[in-house]
MARLOKE-826819 format. One record per residue (C-alpha): residue number from 1; residue in one letter; z, x negated, y negated. Coordinates in steps of 0.25 Angstrom, whole numbers. Each point is the difference from the previous one (the first is absolute). Example, Ala and Ser with C-alpha at 12.3 -4.5 7.8 and 13.67 -1.06 7.14 Angstrom:
<rs>
seq_type_up_east_north
1_A_31_-49_18;
2_S_-2_-6_-14;
</rs>
This chain:
<rs>
seq_type_up_east_north
1_X_0_0_0;
2_X_-1_-12_-9;
3_X_-10_1_-12;
4_X_-12_-9_2;
5_X_4_-2_15;
6_X_-7_12_6;
7_X_11_3_11;
8_X_11_9_2;
9_X_10_-11_3;
10_X_-8_-11_5;
11_X_3_-15_-1;
12_X_15_1_-1;
13_X_9_-9_-9;
14_X_7_3_-13;
15_X_-7_2_-13;
16_X_2_4_-14;
17_X_-4_14_-5;
18_X_-1_5_-14;
19_X_12_9_0;
20_X_-6_8_-11;
21_X_9_12_-2;
22_X_-4_14_4;
23_X_5_12_-9;
24_X_5_13_7;
25_X_-11_10_0;
26_X_-11_-11_-3;
27_X_-13_5_5;
28_X_-8_-13_1;
29_X_2_-15_3;
30_X_-9_-12_-3;
31_X_1_-10_11;
32_X_6_-14_-4;
33_X_-2_-13_6;
34_X_9_-2_12;
35_X_2_15_2;
36_X_1_7_13;
37_X_0_14_4;
38_X_14_-1_5;
39_X_5_-6_-13;
40_X_-7_11_-8;
41_X_5_11_9;
42_X_14_-6_-1;
43_X_0_0_-15;
44_X_-6_14_-1;
45_X_10_6_10;
46_X_-10_5_9;
47_X_-4_-2_15;
48_X_-11_-11_2;
49_X_-9_10_8;
50_X_1_10_-11;
51_X_-6_-10_-9;
52_X_-11_-3_10;
53_X_-3_14_1;
54_X_-1_3_-15;
55_X_-10_-11_-2;
56_X_-8_2_13;
57_X_2_-15_4;
58_X_-6_-4_13;
59_X_4_-12_9;
60_X_2_-11_-3;
61_X_6_7_-12;
62_X_-6_-9_-11;
63_X_5_0_-14;
64_X_-5_-9_-11;
65_X_5_-4_-14;
66_X_-4_10_-10;
67_X_-1_12_10;
68_X_5_13_-5;
69_X_9_7_11;
70_X_4_15_-1;
71_X_15_2_1;
72_X_0_15_-1;
73_X_-8_10_7;
74_X_-9_10_-7;
75_X_-5_14_4;
76_X_-9_2_-12;
77_X_-13_-2_8;
78_X_4_11_10;
79_X_3_10_-11;
80_X_-13_-3_-8;
81_X_-9_0_13;
82_X_6_14_5;
83_X_-1_6_-14;
84_X_-15_-4_-2;
85_X_-4_4_14;
86_X_6_14_-2;
87_X_-7_1_-14;
88_X_-14_-4_6;
89_X_1_9_12;
90_X_6_12_-8;
91_X_-14_7_-1;
92_X_-4_-1_14;
93_X_11_6_8;
94_X_10_11_1;
95_X_14_0_-4;
96_X_5_-2_14;
97_X_-10_-11_4;
98_X_2_-7_-13;
99_X_15_-1_3;
100_X_-3_-6_14;
101_X_-10_-10_-5;
102_X_10_-4_-11;
103_X_11_-3_10;
104_X_-9_-7_9;
105_X_-5_-9_-11;
106_X_15_-3_-4;
107_X_3_-5_14;
108_X_-13_-9_0;
109_X_3_-6_-13;
110_X_14_-3_3;
111_X_-3_-6_13;
112_X_-11_-9_-7;
113_X_10_-4_-11;
114_X_11_-4_9;
115_X_-6_-5_12;
116_X_-12_-8_-5;
117_X_0_-11_10;
118_X_4_-6_13;
119_X_13_-6_-6;
120_X_6_14_-2;
121_X_-3_4_15;
122_X_7_-13_5;
123_X_12_2_-9;
124_X_2_14_4;
125_X_-1_-4_15;
126_X_9_-12_-2;
127_X_10_9_-7;
128_X_0_10_12;
129_X_2_-11_10;
130_X_11_-7_-8;
131_X_8_13_-4;
132_X_9_0_12;
133_X_2_-15_-1;
134_X_4_1_-15;
135_X_10_10_4;
136_X_6_-8_10;
137_X_1_-13_-9;
138_X_12_6_-8;
139_X_10_-5_11;
140_X_-6_-14_1;
141_X_5_-5_-14;
142_X_10_-11_-1;
143_X_7_-7_-13;
144_X_-10_-10_-6;
145_X_11_-10_-3;
146_X_15_-2_-1;
147_X_8_1_-13;
148_X_6_10_-10;
149_X_-7_13_-4;
150_X_0_-1_-15;
151_X_-10_11_-4;
152_X_-4_13_7;
153_X_-12_9_0;
154_X_-1_11_-11;
155_X_-10_11_1;
156_X_-2_2_-15;
157_X_-13_-4_-6;
158_X_6_-12_-7;
159_X_10_-3_11;
160_X_2_-11_9;
161_X_-11_-1_11;
162_X_5_-6_13;
163_X_13_-8_1;
164_X_5_-14_-4;
165_X_8_-9_9;
166_X_7_-13_-6;
167_X_4_-12_7;
168_X_-2_-15_-2;
169_X_-14_-7_-1;
170_X_-6_-3_13;
171_X_6_12_7;
172_X_-10_4_11;
173_X_-9_12_-2;
174_X_-4_8_12;
175_X_-11_10_3;
176_X_7_14_0;
177_X_-10_5_11;
178_X_-12_-5_7;
179_X_-13_0_-7;
180_X_-12_-8_-6;
181_X_2_-8_-13;
182_X_-10_6_-10;
183_X_5_-8_-13;
184_X_6_-13_-1;
185_X_0_-6_-14;
186_X_6_0_-14;
187_X_-10_7_-9;
188_X_6_14_-2;
189_X_8_-1_-12;
190_X_15_3_1;
191_X_1_-3_15;
192_X_-1_-15_1;
193_X_-4_-5_13;
194_X_-3_12_8;
195_X_-2_4_14;
196_X_-6_14_4;
197_X_0_4_14;
198_X_-8_12_6;
199_X_7_7_11;
200_X_-10_11_3;
201_X_-8_10_-7;
202_X_11_6_-8;
203_X_10_-11_-2;
204_X_1_-13_-8;
205_X_12_-9_-4;
206_X_1_-11_-11;
207_X_8_-12_-2;
208_X_1_-5_-14;
209_X_6_-12_-8;
210_X_-1_-10_12;
211_X_2_-15_-2;
212_X_-10_-3_11;
213_X_-10_8_9;
214_X_-1_-4_14;
215_X_-10_9_5;
216_X_-15_2_-4;
217_X_-9_12_-2;
218_X_-6_6_13;
219_X_12_-5_8;
220_X_6_10_10;
221_X_15_0_-1;
222_X_11_5_9;
223_X_13_7_-5;
224_X_10_-11_-3;
225_X_-10_-11_-2;
226_X_3_-9_-12;
227_X_-10_2_-11;
228_X_6_-7_-12;
229_X_12_-5_-6;
230_X_8_6_-12;
231_X_-2_-5_-14;
232_X_-1_5_-14;
233_X_-15_-1_-3;
234_X_-4_9_-12;
235_X_15_5_-1;
236_X_13_-5_-6;
237_X_9_0_12;
238_X_-2_-4_15;
239_X_-3_12_8;
240_X_-9_8_9;
241_X_-7_12_-6;
242_X_-3_9_12;
243_X_-9_12_0;
244_X_-6_10_10;
245_X_-12_8_-4;
246_X_-5_12_8;
247_X_-14_4_-3;
248_X_0_-9_-13;
249_X_13_6_-5;
250_X_14_-6_-1;
251_X_10_6_9;
252_X_15_-4_1;
253_X_2_-11_10;
254_X_14_4_4;
255_X_-6_12_7;
256_X_-7_-9_10;
257_X_10_-12_1;
258_X_11_0_10;
259_X_14_2_-5;
260_X_8_-13_-1;
</rs>
């Protein structure tokens, strides 16, 4: 998913992303050097597969610097098309058949607008296959590190997303569940040296402010595997910021982590 690389997550290694901020409700985003689909989706608070669908991207999911991506969906095409069809056929059908034709047209236009390529079908199939797996993952979480819980999740728009755990520099950071590393770098502003792990279609977890990253992109990791060491990159205290995302949205990690 790197820009100018032409692959979803090909090549591995750490890299620098632009970290350009994305405002709530922002409709479009211009790809910057070093951006990936995962880093863009993370900042936009959306699932990466949603970003793929809205922009009709095909494998190997190429994005390039300067490319404009849609962050929000629009139904305007469906409304206009169905309206025009109704007007054009008004003089050549009865009231009953016109209503039937209009309903058929809306269904056809909606299908064309939201399932324009093979990526959509693959994503839908993948979601169906992984749905049961995603529900079973909740019981598989473990604490990502040892230390003092200093900040907790707040559900308000401006509240804390994720949790913070403080300890001494160099404290091991572990994968909270098994999965694939989809981001390992230091380009997202406010996160420092960051690791993002994809656990399945629905869940991602993030580990921020590390002193050193031990794993690389595309690596498969097991629950409890050491992935980084604690630090204070892009923050003022030594701590781990840990976040869980469900379909792109932050959720309270305390709902998934075992009691201690």
